[in-house]
Structures are given as structure tokens and as C-alpha cells.
PQR file with spaces between the fields and no chain letter, atoms N, CA, C, O and H, PARSE charges and radii, in Angstrom:
ATOM       1  N    MET     1     -76.155   44.183   73.605 -0.4000 1.5000
ATOM       2  CA   MET     1     -77.174   44.775   73.217 -0.0000 2.0000
ATOM       3  C    MET     1     -76.924   45.754   72.534  0.5500 1.7000
ATOM       4  O    MET     1     -76.239   46.592   73.121 -0.5500 1.4000
ATOM       5  N    ALA     2     -77.261   46.038   71.322 -0.4000 1.5000
ATOM       6  CA   ALA     2     -77.160   47.473   70.407 -0.0000 2.0000
ATOM       7  C    ALA     2     -77.606   48.484   71.173  0.5500 1.7000
ATOM       8  O    ALA     2     -76.791   49.298   71.607 -0.5500 1.4000
ATOM       9  H    ALA     2     -77.818   45.357   70.846  0.4000 1.0000
ATOM      10  N    THR     3     -79.079   48.608   71.486 -0.4000 1.5000
ATOM      11  CA   THR     3     -79.238   49.729   72.173 -0.0000 2.0000
ATOM      12  C    THR     3     -78.581   50.157   73.390  0.5500 1.7000
ATOM      13  O    THR     3     -78.735   51.330   73.732 -0.5500 1.4000
ATOM      14  H    THR     3     -79.740   47.946   71.133  0.4000 1.0000
ATOM      15  N    THR     4     -77.993   49.514   73.975 -0.4000 1.5000
ATOM      16  CA   THR     4     -77.030   49.817   75.372 -0.0000 2.0000
ATOM      17  C    THR     4     -76.036   50.561   74.518  0.5500 1.7000
ATOM      18  O    THR     4     -76.032   51.778   74.705 -0.5500 1.4000
ATOM      19  H    THR     4     -77.868   48.561   73.697  0.4000 1.0000
ATOM      20  N    GLU     5     -75.155   50.074   73.582 -0.4000 1.5000
ATOM      21  CA   GLU     5     -74.112   50.955   72.698 -0.0000 2.0000
ATOM      22  C    GLU     5     -74.547   52.416   72.305  0.5500 1.7000
ATOM      23  O    GLU     5     -74.003   53.490   72.561 -0.5500 1.4000
ATOM      24  H    GLU     5     -75.158   49.086   73.430  0.4000 1.0000
ATOM      25  N    ILE     6     -75.856   52.085   71.508 -0.4000 1.5000
ATOM      26  CA   ILE     6     -76.723   53.639   70.840 -0.0000 2.0000
ATOM      27  C    ILE     6     -76.315   54.230   72.173  0.5500 1.7000
ATOM      28  O    ILE     6     -75.272   54.857   72.359 -0.5500 1.4000
ATOM      29  H    ILE     6     -76.298   51.212   71.301  0.4000 1.0000
ATOM      30  N    THR     7     -77.218   53.975   73.060 -0.4000 1.5000
ATOM      31  CA   THR     7     -77.710   54.654   74.294 -0.0000 2.0000
ATOM      32  C    THR     7     -76.489   55.460   74.746  0.5500 1.7000
ATOM      33  O    THR     7     -76.541   56.684   74.870 -0.5500 1.4000
ATOM      34  H    THR     7     -78.065   53.466   72.909  0.4000 1.0000
ATOM      35  N    GLN     8     -75.370   54.727   74.994 -0.4000 1.5000
ATOM      36  CA   GLN     8     -74.263   55.377   75.949 -0.0000 2.0000
ATOM      37  C    GLN     8     -73.448   55.978   74.924  0.5500 1.7000
ATOM      38  O    GLN     8     -72.548   56.591   75.497 -0.5500 1.4000
ATOM      39  H    GLN     8     -75.327   53.733   74.894  0.4000 1.0000
ATOM      40  N    THR     9     -73.323   56.110   73.392 -0.4000 1.5000
ATOM      41  CA   THR     9     -72.875   56.586   72.251 -0.0000 2.0000
ATOM      42  C    THR     9     -73.391   58.006   72.580  0.5500 1.7000
ATOM      43  O    THR     9     -72.728   59.003   72.867 -0.5500 1.4000
ATOM      44  H    THR     9     -74.054   55.611   72.927  0.4000 1.0000
ATOM      45  N    SER    10     -74.637   57.872   72.477 -0.4000 1.5000
ATOM      46  CA   SER    10     -75.492   58.796   72.285 -0.0000 2.0000
ATOM      47  C    SER    10     -75.214   60.259   73.420  0.5500 1.7000
ATOM      48  O    SER    10     -75.220   61.458   73.141 -0.5500 1.4000
ATOM      49  H    SER    10     -75.175   57.062   72.244  0.4000 1.0000
ATOM      50  N    LYS    11     -74.981   59.546   74.781 -0.4000 1.5000
ATOM      51  CA   LYS    11     -74.948   60.257   75.884 -0.0000 2.0000
ATOM      52  C    LYS    11     -73.545   61.095   75.978  0.5500 1.7000
ATOM      53  O    LYS    11     -73.479   62.261   76.368 -0.5500 1.4000
ATOM      54  H    LYS    11     -74.977   58.572   75.008  0.4000 1.0000
ATOM      55  N    MET    12     -72.213   60.142   75.468 -0.4000 1.5000
ATOM      56  CA   MET    12     -71.011   60.434   75.764 -0.0000 2.0000
ATOM      57  C    MET    12     -70.897   61.793   74.288  0.5500 1.7000
ATOM      58  O    MET    12     -70.247   62.821   74.481 -0.5500 1.4000
ATOM      59  H    MET    12     -72.266   59.195   75.151  0.4000 1.0000
ATOM      60  N    ARG    13     -71.572   61.555   73.023 -0.4000 1.5000
ATOM      61  CA   ARG    13     -71.555   62.842   72.141 -0.0000 2.0000
ATOM      62  C    ARG    13     -72.320   63.790   71.890  0.5500 1.7000
ATOM      63  O    ARG    13     -72.489   64.435   70.855 -0.5500 1.4000
ATOM      64  H    ARG    13     -72.099   60.720   72.867  0.4000 1.0000
ATOM      65  N    LYS    14     -73.067   63.888   73.501 -0.4000 1.5000
ATOM      66  CA   LYS    14     -73.922   65.107   73.779 -0.0000 2.0000
ATOM      67  C    LYS    14     -75.107   64.983   72.706  0.5500 1.7000
ATOM      68  O    LYS    14     -75.713   66.035   72.497 -0.5500 1.4000
ATOM      69  H    LYS    14     -72.930   63.364   74.341  0.4000 1.0000
ATOM      70  N    LYS    15     -75.498   63.924   72.043 -0.4000 1.5000
ATOM      71  CA   LYS    15     -76.355   63.869   71.019 -0.0000 2.0000
ATOM      72  C    LYS    15     -77.585   62.798   71.551  0.5500 1.7000
ATOM      73  O    LYS    15     -77.761   61.652   71.136 -0.5500 1.4000
ATOM      74  H    LYS    15     -75.006   63.070   72.213  0.4000 1.0000
ATOM      75  N    GLU    16     -78.316   63.460   72.511 -0.4000 1.5000
ATOM      76  CA   GLU    16     -79.174   62.856   73.285 -0.0000 2.0000
ATOM      77  C    GLU    16     -80.691   62.976   72.729  0.5500 1.7000
ATOM      78  O    GLU    16     -81.656   62.921   73.492 -0.5500 1.4000
ATOM      79  H    GLU    16     -78.173   64.391   72.848  0.4000 1.0000
ATOM      80  N    GLU    17     -80.815   63.151   71.279 -0.4000 1.5000
ATOM      81  CA   GLU    17     -82.118   62.879   70.791 -0.0000 2.0000
ATOM      82  C    GLU    17     -82.478   61.763   70.392  0.5500 1.7000
ATOM      83  O    GLU    17     -83.624   61.601   69.971 -0.5500 1.4000
ATOM      84  H    GLU    17     -80.032   63.196   70.659  0.4000 1.0000
ATOM      85  N    PHE    18     -81.780   60.986   70.428 -0.4000 1.5000
ATOM      86  CA   PHE    18     -82.338   59.576   70.286 -0.0000 2.0000
ATOM      87  C    PHE    18     -82.720   59.167   72.014  0.5500 1.7000
ATOM      88  O    PHE    18     -83.855   58.724   72.193 -0.5500 1.4000
ATOM      89  H    PHE    18     -80.850   61.117   70.770  0.4000 1.0000
ATOM      90  N    LEU    19     -81.911   59.292   73.116 -0.4000 1.5000
ATOM      91  CA   LEU    19     -82.244   59.007   74.360 -0.0000 2.0000
ATOM      92  C    LEU    19     -83.619   59.667   74.895  0.5500 1.7000
ATOM      93  O    LEU    19     -84.429   59.144   75.661 -0.5500 1.4000
ATOM      94  H    LEU    19     -80.990   59.652   72.971  0.4000 1.0000
ATOM      95  N    ARG    20     -83.681   60.991   74.280 -0.4000 1.5000
ATOM      96  CA   ARG    20     -85.273   61.685   74.663 -0.0000 2.0000
ATOM      97  C    ARG    20     -86.279   60.592   73.658  0.5500 1.7000
ATOM      98  O    ARG    20     -87.415   60.317   74.043 -0.5500 1.4000
ATOM      99  H    ARG    20     -83.023   61.416   73.658  0.4000 1.0000
ATOM     100  N    ALA    21     -85.887   60.186   72.731 -0.4000 1.5000
ATOM     101  CA   ALA    21     -87.113   59.936   71.964 -0.0000 2.0000
ATOM     102  C    ALA    21     -87.318   58.422   72.264  0.5500 1.7000
ATOM     103  O    ALA    21     -88.267   57.838   71.741 -0.5500 1.4000
ATOM     104  H    ALA    21     -84.964   60.409   72.419  0.4000 1.0000
ATOM     105  N    TYR    22     -86.512   57.812   73.037 -0.4000 1.5000
ATOM     106  CA   TYR    22     -86.328   56.505   73.000 -0.0000 2.0000
ATOM     107  C    TYR    22     -87.233   56.136   74.678  0.5500 1.7000
ATOM     108  O    TYR    22     -87.844   55.074   74.795 -0.5500 1.4000
ATOM     109  H    TYR    22     -85.741   58.287   73.462  0.4000 1.0000
ATOM     110  N    GLU    23     -87.185   57.123   75.795 -0.4000 1.5000
ATOM     111  CA   GLU    23     -87.484   57.292   76.946 -0.0000 2.0000
ATOM     112  C    GLU    23     -88.986   56.785   77.103  0.5500 1.7000
ATOM     113  O    GLU    23     -89.398   56.001   77.958 -0.5500 1.4000
ATOM     114  H    GLU    23     -86.688   57.985   75.700  0.4000 1.0000
ATOM     115  N    PRO    24     -89.763   57.449   76.018 -0.5600 1.5000
ATOM     116  CA   PRO    24     -91.680   56.901   76.404  0.2800 2.0000
ATOM     117  C    PRO    24     -91.900   55.295   76.151  0.5500 1.7000
ATOM     118  O    PRO    24     -92.862   54.618   76.515 -0.5500 1.4000
ATOM     119  N    ILE    25     -90.859   54.920   75.500 -0.4000 1.5000
ATOM     120  CA   ILE    25     -91.459   53.332   75.479 -0.0000 2.0000
ATOM     121  C    ILE    25     -90.230   52.324   76.449  0.5500 1.7000
ATOM     122  O    ILE    25     -90.292   51.120   76.698 -0.5500 1.4000
ATOM     123  H    ILE    25     -90.077   55.469   75.204  0.4000 1.0000
ATOM     124  N    LEU    26     -89.284   53.211   76.802 -0.4000 1.5000
ATOM     125  CA   LEU    26     -88.153   52.285   77.289 -0.0000 2.0000
ATOM     126  C    LEU    26     -88.461   51.443   78.637  0.5500 1.7000
ATOM     127  O    LEU    26     -87.850   50.405   78.891 -0.5500 1.4000
ATOM     128  H    LEU    26     -89.234   54.189   76.600  0.4000 1.0000
ATOM     129  N    ALA    27     -89.358   51.924   79.389 -0.4000 1.5000
ATOM     130  CA   ALA    27     -89.866   50.970   80.348 -0.0000 2.0000
ATOM     131  C    ALA    27     -90.669   50.145   80.431  0.5500 1.7000
ATOM     132  O    ALA    27     -90.716   49.293   81.318 -0.5500 1.4000
ATOM     133  H    ALA    27     -89.855   52.767   79.182  0.4000 1.0000
ATOM     134  N    GLU    28     -91.635   50.307   79.267 -0.4000 1.5000
ATOM     135  CA   GLU    28     -92.352   49.142   78.865 -0.0000 2.0000
ATOM     136  C    GLU    28     -91.825   47.981   77.825  0.5500 1.7000
ATOM     137  O    GLU    28     -92.338   46.864   77.746 -0.5500 1.4000
ATOM     138  H    GLU    28     -91.598   50.999   78.547  0.4000 1.0000
ATOM     139  N    ALA    29     -90.893   48.365   77.170 -0.4000 1.5000
ATOM     140  CA   ALA    29     -90.038   47.455   76.504 -0.0000 2.0000
ATOM     141  C    ALA    29     -88.879   46.865   77.237  0.5500 1.7000
ATOM     142  O    ALA    29     -88.246   46.092   76.518 -0.5500 1.4000
ATOM     143  H    ALA    29     -90.476   49.272   77.235  0.4000 1.0000
ATOM     144  N    THR    30     -88.481   46.971   78.254 -0.4000 1.5000
ATOM     145  CA   THR    30     -87.692   46.690   79.023 -0.0000 2.0000
ATOM     146  C    THR    30     -88.016   45.710   79.843  0.5500 1.7000
ATOM     147  O    THR    30     -87.254   44.776   80.095 -0.5500 1.4000
ATOM     148  H    THR    30     -88.995   47.599   78.838  0.4000 1.0000
ATOM     149  N    GLN    31     -89.529   45.888   80.470 -0.4000 1.5000
ATOM     150  CA   GLN    31     -90.166   44.848   80.843 -0.0000 2.0000
ATOM     151  C    GLN    31     -90.552   43.895   80.124  0.5500 1.7000
ATOM     152  O    GLN    31     -90.370   42.830   80.714 -0.5500 1.4000
ATOM     153  H    GLN    31     -90.147   46.646   80.265  0.4000 1.0000
ATOM     154  N    ILE    32     -91.101   43.743   78.902 -0.4000 1.5000
ATOM     155  CA   ILE    32     -91.360   43.106   77.937 -0.0000 2.0000
ATOM     156  C    ILE    32     -90.294   42.470   77.539  0.5500 1.7000
ATOM     157  O    ILE    32     -90.579   41.273   77.498 -0.5500 1.4000
ATOM     158  H    ILE    32     -91.249   44.609   78.423  0.4000 1.0000
ATOM     159  N    ALA    33     -89.207   42.651   77.221 -0.4000 1.5000
ATOM     160  CA   ALA    33     -88.015   41.862   77.099 -0.0000 2.0000
ATOM     161  C    ALA    33     -87.609   41.172   78.398  0.5500 1.7000
ATOM     162  O    ALA    33     -87.225   40.020   78.195 -0.5500 1.4000
ATOM     163  H    ALA    33     -88.976   43.623   77.254  0.4000 1.0000
ATOM     164  N    TYR    34     -87.588   41.549   79.658 -0.4000 1.5000
ATOM     165  CA   TYR    34     -87.577   40.984   80.839 -0.0000 2.0000
ATOM     166  C    TYR    34     -88.181   39.838   80.853  0.5500 1.7000
ATOM     167  O    TYR    34     -87.646   38.730   80.860 -0.5500 1.4000
ATOM     168  H    TYR    34     -87.900   42.484   79.823  0.4000 1.0000
ATOM     169  N    LYS    35     -89.340   40.099   80.859 -0.4000 1.5000
ATOM     170  CA   LYS    35     -90.239   38.794   81.108 -0.0000 2.0000
ATOM     171  C    LYS    35     -90.245   37.692   80.421  0.5500 1.7000
ATOM     172  O    LYS    35     -90.220   36.529   80.824 -0.5500 1.4000
ATOM     173  H    LYS    35     -89.774   41.000   80.853  0.4000 1.0000
ATOM     174  N    GLY    36     -90.294   38.307   78.867 -0.4000 1.5000
ATOM     175  CA   GLY    36     -90.050   37.006   78.242 -0.0000 2.0000
ATOM     176  C    GLY    36     -88.582   36.470   78.097  0.5500 1.7000
ATOM     177  O    GLY    36     -88.263   35.843   77.086 -0.5500 1.4000
ATOM     178  H    GLY    36     -90.314   39.252   78.540  0.4000 1.0000
ATOM     179  N    SER    37     -87.679   36.720   79.120 -0.4000 1.5000
ATOM     180  CA   SER    37     -86.804   35.775   78.983 -0.0000 2.0000
ATOM     181  C    SER    37     -86.105   35.024   79.895  0.5500 1.7000
ATOM     182  O    SER    37     -86.389   35.232   81.075 -0.5500 1.4000
ATOM     183  H    SER    37     -87.938   37.229   79.940  0.4000 1.0000
ATOM     184  N    PRO    38     -84.915   33.865   79.552 -0.5600 1.5000
ATOM     185  CA   PRO    38     -84.752   32.947   80.474  0.2800 2.0000
ATOM     186  C    PRO    38     -84.028   33.862   81.651  0.5500 1.7000
ATOM     187  O    PRO    38     -83.765   35.053   81.490 -0.5500 1.4000
ATOM     188  N    ALA    39     -83.791   33.230   82.676 -0.4000 1.5000
ATOM     189  CA   ALA    39     -82.928   33.794   83.988 -0.0000 2.0000
ATOM     190  C    ALA    39     -81.583   34.566   83.664  0.5500 1.7000
ATOM     191  O    ALA    39     -81.417   35.749   83.965 -0.5500 1.4000
ATOM     192  H    ALA    39     -84.004   32.261   82.806  0.4000 1.0000
ATOM     193  N    ASP    40     -80.607   33.755   83.000 -0.4000 1.5000
ATOM     194  CA   ASP    40     -79.345   34.298   82.250 -0.0000 2.0000
ATOM     195  C    ASP    40     -79.413   35.608   81.608  0.5500 1.7000
ATOM     196  O    ASP    40     -78.532   36.419   81.893 -0.5500 1.4000
ATOM     197  H    ASP    40     -80.742   32.795   82.756  0.4000 1.0000
ATOM     198  N    ILE    41     -80.646   36.043   80.501 -0.4000 1.5000
ATOM     199  CA   ILE    41     -80.834   36.993   79.929 -0.0000 2.0000
ATOM     200  C    ILE    41     -81.291   38.116   80.629  0.5500 1.7000
ATOM     201  O    ILE    41     -80.946   39.275   80.399 -0.5500 1.4000
ATOM     202  H    ILE    41     -81.362   35.385   80.269  0.4000 1.0000
ATOM     203  N    GLN    42     -82.299   37.636   81.733 -0.4000 1.5000
ATOM     204  CA   GLN    42     -82.977   38.777   82.552 -0.0000 2.0000
ATOM     205  C    GLN    42     -81.794   39.427   83.231  0.5500 1.7000
ATOM     206  O    GLN    42     -81.572   40.635   83.153 -0.5500 1.4000
ATOM     207  H    GLN    42     -82.579   36.694   81.919  0.4000 1.0000
ATOM     208  N    ASN    43     -80.849   38.346   84.075 -0.4000 1.5000
ATOM     209  CA   ASN    43     -79.544   38.926   84.899 -0.0000 2.0000
ATOM     210  C    ASN    43     -78.737   39.951   83.736  0.5500 1.7000
ATOM     211  O    ASN    43     -78.278   41.019   84.140 -0.5500 1.4000
ATOM     212  H    ASN    43     -81.029   37.364   84.138  0.4000 1.0000
ATOM     213  N    LYS    44     -78.629   39.659   82.636 -0.4000 1.5000
ATOM     214  CA   LYS    44     -77.832   40.521   81.607 -0.0000 2.0000
ATOM     215  C    LYS    44     -78.516   42.092   81.525  0.5500 1.7000
ATOM     216  O    LYS    44     -77.915   43.167   81.545 -0.5500 1.4000
ATOM     217  H    LYS    44     -79.002   38.792   82.307  0.4000 1.0000
ATOM     218  N    ILE    45     -80.087   41.819   81.420 -0.4000 1.5000
ATOM     219  CA   ILE    45     -81.011   42.576   81.445 -0.0000 2.0000
ATOM     220  C    ILE    45     -80.602   44.062   82.264  0.5500 1.7000
ATOM     221  O    ILE    45     -80.370   45.208   81.878 -0.5500 1.4000
ATOM     222  H    ILE    45     -80.574   40.947   81.404  0.4000 1.0000
ATOM     223  N    ARG    46     -80.661   43.195   83.961 -0.4000 1.5000
ATOM     224  CA   ARG    46     -80.718   44.028   84.857 -0.0000 2.0000
ATOM     225  C    ARG    46     -79.232   44.806   85.221  0.5500 1.7000
ATOM     226  O    ARG    46     -79.160   45.921   85.738 -0.5500 1.4000
ATOM     227  H    ARG    46     -80.849   42.265   84.275  0.4000 1.0000
ATOM     228  N    ARG    47     -77.929   43.849   84.783 -0.4000 1.5000
ATOM     229  CA   ARG    47     -76.743   44.672   84.535 -0.0000 2.0000
ATOM     230  C    ARG    47     -76.730   45.617   83.487  0.5500 1.7000
ATOM     231  O    ARG    47     -75.770   46.386   83.544 -0.5500 1.4000
ATOM     232  H    ARG    47     -77.988   42.943   84.363  0.4000 1.0000
ATOM     233  N    VAL    48     -77.649   45.818   82.381 -0.4000 1.5000
ATOM     234  CA   VAL    48     -77.454   47.007   81.508 -0.0000 2.0000
ATOM     235  C    VAL    48     -78.150   48.044   82.427  0.5500 1.7000
ATOM     236  O    VAL    48     -77.568   49.067   82.784 -0.5500 1.4000
ATOM     237  H    VAL    48     -78.428   45.193   82.335  0.4000 1.0000
ATOM     238  N    VAL    49     -79.542   47.712   82.832 -0.4000 1.5000
ATOM     239  CA   VAL    49     -80.353   48.691   83.465 -0.0000 2.0000
ATOM     240  C    VAL    49     -79.260   49.366   84.652  0.5500 1.7000
ATOM     241  O    VAL    49     -79.245   50.587   84.811 -0.5500 1.4000
ATOM     242  H    VAL    49     -80.015   46.881   82.542  0.4000 1.0000
ATOM     243  N    GLU    50     -78.588   48.694   85.252 -0.4000 1.5000
ATOM     244  CA   GLU    50     -77.696   49.254   86.525 -0.0000 2.0000
ATOM     245  C    GLU    50     -76.347   49.853   85.762  0.5500 1.7000
ATOM     246  O    GLU    50     -75.639   50.626   86.407 -0.5500 1.4000
ATOM     247  H    GLU    50     -78.601   47.702   85.123  0.4000 1.0000
ATOM     248  N    VAL    51     -75.996   49.527   84.465 -0.4000 1.5000
ATOM     249  CA   VAL    51     -75.192   50.598   83.626 -0.0000 2.0000
ATOM     250  C    VAL    51     -75.537   52.041   83.391  0.5500 1.7000
ATOM     251  O    VAL    51     -74.791   53.020   83.386 -0.5500 1.4000
ATOM     252  H    VAL    51     -76.571   48.899   83.941  0.4000 1.0000
ATOM     253  N    TRP    52     -77.099   51.939   83.157 -0.4000 1.5000
ATOM     254  CA   TRP    52     -77.530   52.891   82.879 -0.0000 2.0000
ATOM     255  C    TRP    52     -77.641   53.928   83.998  0.5500 1.7000
ATOM     256  O    TRP    52     -77.739   55.143   83.826 -0.5500 1.4000
ATOM     257  H    TRP    52     -77.705   51.144   83.161  0.4000 1.0000
ATOM     258  N    ARG    53     -77.614   53.299   85.132 -0.4000 1.5000
ATOM     259  CA   ARG    53     -78.036   54.025   86.377 -0.0000 2.0000
ATOM     260  C    ARG    53     -76.704   54.665   86.773  0.5500 1.7000
ATOM     261  O    ARG    53     -76.551   55.817   87.178 -0.5500 1.4000
ATOM     262  H    ARG    53     -77.535   52.312   85.271  0.4000 1.0000
ATOM     263  N    GLN    54     -75.615   53.581   86.562 -0.4000 1.5000
ATOM     264  CA   GLN    54     -74.181   54.257   87.211 -0.0000 2.0000
ATOM     265  C    GLN    54     -73.999   55.583   86.340  0.5500 1.7000
ATOM     266  O    GLN    54     -73.755   56.652   86.898 -0.5500 1.4000
ATOM     267  H    GLN    54     -75.739   52.645   86.233  0.4000 1.0000
ATOM     268  N    ARG    55     -74.137   55.471   84.844 -0.4000 1.5000
ATOM     269  CA   ARG    55     -73.463   56.570   84.100 -0.0000 2.0000
ATOM     270  C    ARG    55     -74.587   57.698   83.989  0.5500 1.7000
ATOM     271  O    ARG    55     -74.321   58.705   83.331 -0.5500 1.4000
ATOM     272  H    ARG    55     -74.335   54.602   84.391  0.4000 1.0000
ATOM     273  N    ASN    56     -75.687   57.586   84.534 -0.4000 1.5000
ATOM     274  CA   ASN    56     -76.713   58.524   84.457 -0.0000 2.0000
ATOM     275  C    ASN    56     -77.144   58.637   82.928  0.5500 1.7000
ATOM     276  O    ASN    56     -77.143   59.795   82.509 -0.5500 1.4000
ATOM     277  H    ASN    56     -75.903   56.768   85.068  0.4000 1.0000
ATOM     278  N    ILE    57     -77.519   57.628   81.998 -0.4000 1.5000
ATOM     279  CA   ILE    57     -77.880   57.800   80.808 -0.0000 2.0000
ATOM     280  C    ILE    57     -79.157   58.266   80.644  0.5500 1.7000
ATOM     281  O    ILE    57     -79.318   58.991   79.663 -0.5500 1.4000
ATOM     282  H    ILE    57     -77.520   56.688   82.338  0.4000 1.0000
ATOM     283  N    PHE    58     -80.113   58.046   81.339 -0.4000 1.5000
ATOM     284  CA   PHE    58     -81.480   58.592   81.401 -0.0000 2.0000
ATOM     285  C    PHE    58     -81.901   59.062   82.288  0.5500 1.7000
ATOM     286  O    PHE    58     -81.372   58.805   83.369 -0.5500 1.4000
ATOM     287  H    PHE    58     -79.982   57.456   82.136  0.4000 1.0000
ATOM     288  N    THR    59     -83.274   60.144   82.220 -0.4000 1.5000
ATOM     289  CA   THR    59     -83.387   60.893   83.445 -0.0000 2.0000
ATOM     290  C    THR    59     -83.577   60.171   84.451  0.5500 1.7000
ATOM     291  O    THR    59     -83.454   58.957   84.285 -0.5500 1.4000
ATOM     292  H    THR    59     -83.704   60.353   81.342  0.4000 1.0000
ATOM     293  N    LEU    60     -83.976   60.743   85.954 -0.4000 1.5000
ATOM     294  CA   LEU    60     -83.882   59.783   87.083 -0.0000 2.0000
ATOM     295  C    LEU    60     -85.289   59.167   86.774  0.5500 1.7000
ATOM     296  O    LEU    60     -85.267   57.943   86.907 -0.5500 1.4000
ATOM     297  H    LEU    60     -84.077   61.729   86.089  0.4000 1.0000
ATOM     298  N    PRO    61     -86.660   59.732   86.351 -0.5600 1.5000
ATOM     299  CA   PRO    61     -87.885   59.323   86.512  0.2800 2.0000
ATOM     300  C    PRO    61     -88.149   57.802   85.350  0.5500 1.7000
ATOM     301  O    PRO    61     -88.785   56.760   85.503 -0.5500 1.4000
ATOM     302  N    VAL    62     -87.515   58.211   84.489 -0.4000 1.5000
ATOM     303  CA   VAL    62     -87.231   57.164   83.599 -0.0000 2.0000
ATOM     304  C    VAL    62     -86.602   55.546   83.949  0.5500 1.7000
ATOM     305  O    VAL    62     -86.995   54.388   83.810 -0.5500 1.4000
ATOM     306  H    VAL    62     -86.997   59.057   84.364  0.4000 1.0000
ATOM     307  N    GLN    63     -85.405   56.239   84.477 -0.4000 1.5000
ATOM     308  CA   GLN    63     -84.640   55.205   85.258 -0.0000 2.0000
ATOM     309  C    GLN    63     -85.144   54.495   86.402  0.5500 1.7000
ATOM     310  O    GLN    63     -84.723   53.352   86.581 -0.5500 1.4000
ATOM     311  H    GLN    63     -85.086   57.180   84.590  0.4000 1.0000
ATOM     312  N    GLN    64     -85.979   54.986   87.209 -0.4000 1.5000
ATOM     313  CA   GLN    64     -86.941   54.565   88.448 -0.0000 2.0000
ATOM     314  C    GLN    64     -88.258   53.825   87.681  0.5500 1.7000
ATOM     315  O    GLN    64     -88.956   52.965   88.218 -0.5500 1.4000
ATOM     316  H    GLN    64     -86.320   55.915   87.064  0.4000 1.0000
ATOM     317  N    ASP    65     -88.379   54.161   86.798 -0.4000 1.5000
ATOM     318  CA   ASP    65     -89.911   53.312   86.059 -0.0000 2.0000
ATOM     319  C    ASP    65     -89.348   52.132   85.769  0.5500 1.7000
ATOM     320  O    ASP    65     -89.789   51.117   86.307 -0.5500 1.4000
ATOM     321  H    ASP    65     -87.812   54.860   86.361  0.4000 1.0000
ATOM     322  N    VAL    66     -88.237   52.070   84.835 -0.4000 1.5000
ATOM     323  CA   VAL    66     -87.844   50.915   84.181 -0.0000 2.0000
ATOM     324  C    VAL    66     -87.332   50.049   85.317  0.5500 1.7000
ATOM     325  O    VAL    66     -87.348   48.838   85.095 -0.5500 1.4000
ATOM     326  H    VAL    66     -87.879   52.894   84.398  0.4000 1.0000
ATOM     327  N    GLU    67     -86.854   50.483   86.569 -0.4000 1.5000
ATOM     328  CA   GLU    67     -86.465   49.242   87.676 -0.0000 2.0000
ATOM     329  C    GLU    67     -87.716   48.825   88.376  0.5500 1.7000
ATOM     330  O    GLU    67     -87.857   47.681   88.810 -0.5500 1.4000
ATOM     331  H    GLU    67     -86.841   51.467   86.749  0.4000 1.0000
ATOM     332  N    LYS    68     -88.638   49.770   88.485 -0.4000 1.5000
ATOM     333  CA   LYS    68     -90.139   49.193   89.311 -0.0000 2.0000
ATOM     334  C    LYS    68     -90.529   48.490   88.402  0.5500 1.7000
ATOM     335  O    LYS    68     -91.169   47.528   88.824 -0.5500 1.4000
ATOM     336  H    LYS    68     -88.524   50.699   88.133  0.4000 1.0000
ATOM     337  N    ARG    69     -90.424   48.536   87.217 -0.4000 1.5000
ATOM     338  CA   ARG    69     -91.250   47.462   85.964 -0.0000 2.0000
ATOM     339  C    ARG    69     -90.447   46.017   86.143  0.5500 1.7000
ATOM     340  O    ARG    69     -91.057   44.949   86.100 -0.5500 1.4000
ATOM     341  H    ARG    69     -89.904   49.318   86.874  0.4000 1.0000
ATOM     342  N    LEU    70     -88.903   46.109   86.365 -0.4000 1.5000
ATOM     343  CA   LEU    70     -88.305   45.287   86.487 -0.0000 2.0000
ATOM     344  C    LEU    70     -88.547   43.953   87.633  0.5500 1.7000
ATOM     345  O    LEU    70     -88.626   42.735   87.475 -0.5500 1.4000
ATOM     346  H    LEU    70     -88.407   46.977   86.400  0.4000 1.0000
ATOM     347  N    ASN    71     -88.633   45.046   89.104 -0.4000 1.5000
ATOM     348  CA   ASN    71     -89.202   44.631   90.259 -0.0000 2.0000
ATOM     349  C    ASN    71     -90.366   44.395   90.515  0.5500 1.7000
ATOM     350  O    ASN    71     -90.720   44.254   91.685 -0.5500 1.4000
ATOM     351  H    ASN    71     -88.569   46.036   89.232  0.4000 1.0000
ATOM     352  N    GLY    72     -91.301   44.290   89.401 -0.4000 1.5000
ATOM     353  CA   GLY    72     -92.863   43.866   89.478 -0.0000 2.0000
ATOM     354  C    GLY    72     -93.625   44.942   90.246  0.5500 1.7000
ATOM     355  O    GLY    72     -94.739   44.686   90.702 -0.5500 1.4000
ATOM     356  H    GLY    72     -91.013   44.405   88.450  0.4000 1.0000
ATOM     357  N    ARG    73     -93.050   46.155   90.405 -0.4000 1.5000
ATOM     358  CA   ARG    73     -93.659   47.354   91.171 -0.0000 2.0000
ATOM     359  C    ARG    73     -94.623   48.465   90.376  0.5500 1.7000
ATOM     360  O    ARG    73     -95.082   49.516   90.823 -0.5500 1.4000
ATOM     361  H    ARG    73     -92.144   46.363   90.034  0.4000 1.0000
ATOM     362  N    HIS    74     -94.771   47.896   89.087 -0.4000 1.5000
ATOM     363  CA   HIS    74     -95.727   49.189   88.309 -0.0000 2.0000
ATOM     364  C    HIS    74     -97.180   48.131   87.976  0.5500 1.7000
ATOM     365  O    HIS    74     -97.322   46.921   87.802 -0.5500 1.4000
ATOM     366  H    HIS    74     -94.399   47.042   88.723  0.4000 1.0000
ATOM     367  N    ASN    75     -98.032   49.222   88.001 -0.4000 1.5000
ATOM     368  CA   ASN    75     -99.332   49.125   87.932 -0.0000 2.0000
ATOM     369  C    ASN    75     -99.752   48.705   86.391  0.5500 1.7000
ATOM     370  O    ASN    75    -100.937   48.556   86.093 -0.5500 1.4000
ATOM     371  H    ASN    75     -97.917   50.205   88.143  0.4000 1.0000
């Protein structure tokens, strides 16, 4: 995923403008991509989300929202 590379690179280079700009749509966009994908791609999306968590790419509330949506716990 190109977005993964951009987010991780942005974080490493202390250029977090992209990350903050993307946060408002991240959870919904990830949910849409996840729901429309076959199981093998869903597993890859989950892995990317886990990498985001491990590397603290996004703020905790954003990370939690993404995870809730992937687990079907968002209204």
C-alpha cells in the first residue's frame, strides 16, 4: 500500500502534516476498503493497521476508531 509508505515516512521525517490531514477520513476509508476486499486482502489491511499501532503512526483515538470499524463495532 502506498499510503502505508507515505504515513511511515512522514512520521520518521517529522513531517506529520500529511498524517494530520488524513486522520479525519482514515477510519472510514479503511473500513470501506476492508469491507470491499476478499479475505486475503482483509488480512493484509489488518496487518497494516497493526503496524500503525506498533509504530504509533496515528493518534490513539484515530487508531482505536480504525480498529473498531474493522471489528464492526462502529455505529
